[in-house]
Each structure stands twice: as C-alpha cells, then as structure tokens.
C-alpha positions as CSV (number, residue, x, y, z in Angstrom):
1,M,-58.3,57.2,-21.0
2,K,-58.3,58.8,-17.6
3,V,-56.3,61.5,-15.9
4,R,-55.5,62.1,-12.3
5,I,-53.4,64.5,-10.3
6,D,-51.2,63.5,-7.4
7,P,-52.0,66.2,-4.8
8,E,-48.7,65.6,-3.0
9,R,-46.7,66.5,-6.1
10,C,-49.0,69.4,-7.4
11,Q,-47.5,72.8,-6.6
12,G,-50.3,74.8,-8.1
13,H,-48.6,76.2,-11.3
14,G,-52.0,76.0,-13.1
15,R,-50.7,74.7,-16.4
16,C,-53.1,71.8,-16.4
17,Y,-56.2,74.0,-16.3
18,D,-54.7,76.6,-18.6
19,L,-53.9,74.0,-21.3
20,A,-56.9,71.7,-20.8
21,P,-59.7,73.6,-19.2
22,G,-62.2,70.9,-20.2
23,L,-60.3,68.4,-18.1
24,F,-59.0,70.3,-15.1
25,V,-60.0,73.2,-12.9
26,D,-58.4,75.0,-10.0
27,D,-59.5,74.5,-6.4
28,E,-60.0,77.3,-3.9
29,E,-56.3,77.4,-3.2
30,G,-55.2,77.4,-6.9
31,Y,-54.2,73.7,-7.2
32,G,-55.3,71.6,-10.1
33,T,-58.3,69.4,-9.8
34,V,-59.6,66.8,-12.2
35,L,-63.1,67.4,-13.5
36,G,-65.6,64.6,-12.8
37,D,-64.1,61.1,-12.5
38,G,-61.1,62.0,-14.7
39,A,-62.5,60.3,-17.9
40,V,-61.1,62.0,-20.9
41,P,-63.8,62.6,-23.5
42,P,-63.2,61.5,-27.1
43,G,-61.1,64.1,-28.9
44,K,-59.5,65.5,-25.8
45,E,-56.7,62.9,-25.5
46,R,-54.1,65.3,-26.9
47,D,-55.1,67.9,-24.3
48,A,-54.6,65.4,-21.5
49,R,-51.2,64.4,-22.7
50,R,-50.1,68.0,-23.3
51,A,-51.2,69.0,-19.8
52,A,-49.3,66.0,-18.3
53,A,-46.1,66.8,-20.4
54,N,-46.2,70.5,-19.2
55,C,-46.6,69.8,-15.5
56,P,-43.3,70.9,-13.8
57,E,-43.8,68.4,-11.0
58,R,-45.1,65.6,-13.2
59,A,-48.1,65.4,-10.9
60,I,-50.5,64.4,-13.7
61,D,-50.9,60.7,-14.6
62,V,-52.5,59.7,-17.9
63,L,-54.0,56.3,-17.6
64,E,-54.6,54.3,-20.8
65,E,-57.6,52.0,-20.3
66,A,-57.5,48.6,-21.8
C-alpha cells in the first residue's frame, strides 16, 4: 500500500500529519507531505485510510498494491 497527496487539492488543514504522523509531515508552509516514497509500513494501513477519510479536500489517495 502507498499514499500520496495531490498538492493541487491540499489546503493545509493538517489532519493527515495529526492523524498519521508516521506517514505524513508538514512542509514549510503547513501543507501535508508524504514521508519517503509513500510506502505504508505494515501495521499502519489503518492510519493511512483514516487520514485519507478525514481529509476535507480528499487530497490523499491510498493506493492498494497488487
């Protein structure tokens, strides 16, 4: 599983890095940024889905890998 943030939709509410600090951080302007390459470590899948579900702009995509 991977996560990504669409920078054109992100408005900087910060819910992603508040709910899943191991997956997201804020940049110098307060917008969410994916840590590393966006790979979700085992056991953090629920955090990724919760962050995506709580993004007001639906800027977070959760990509299920085959």
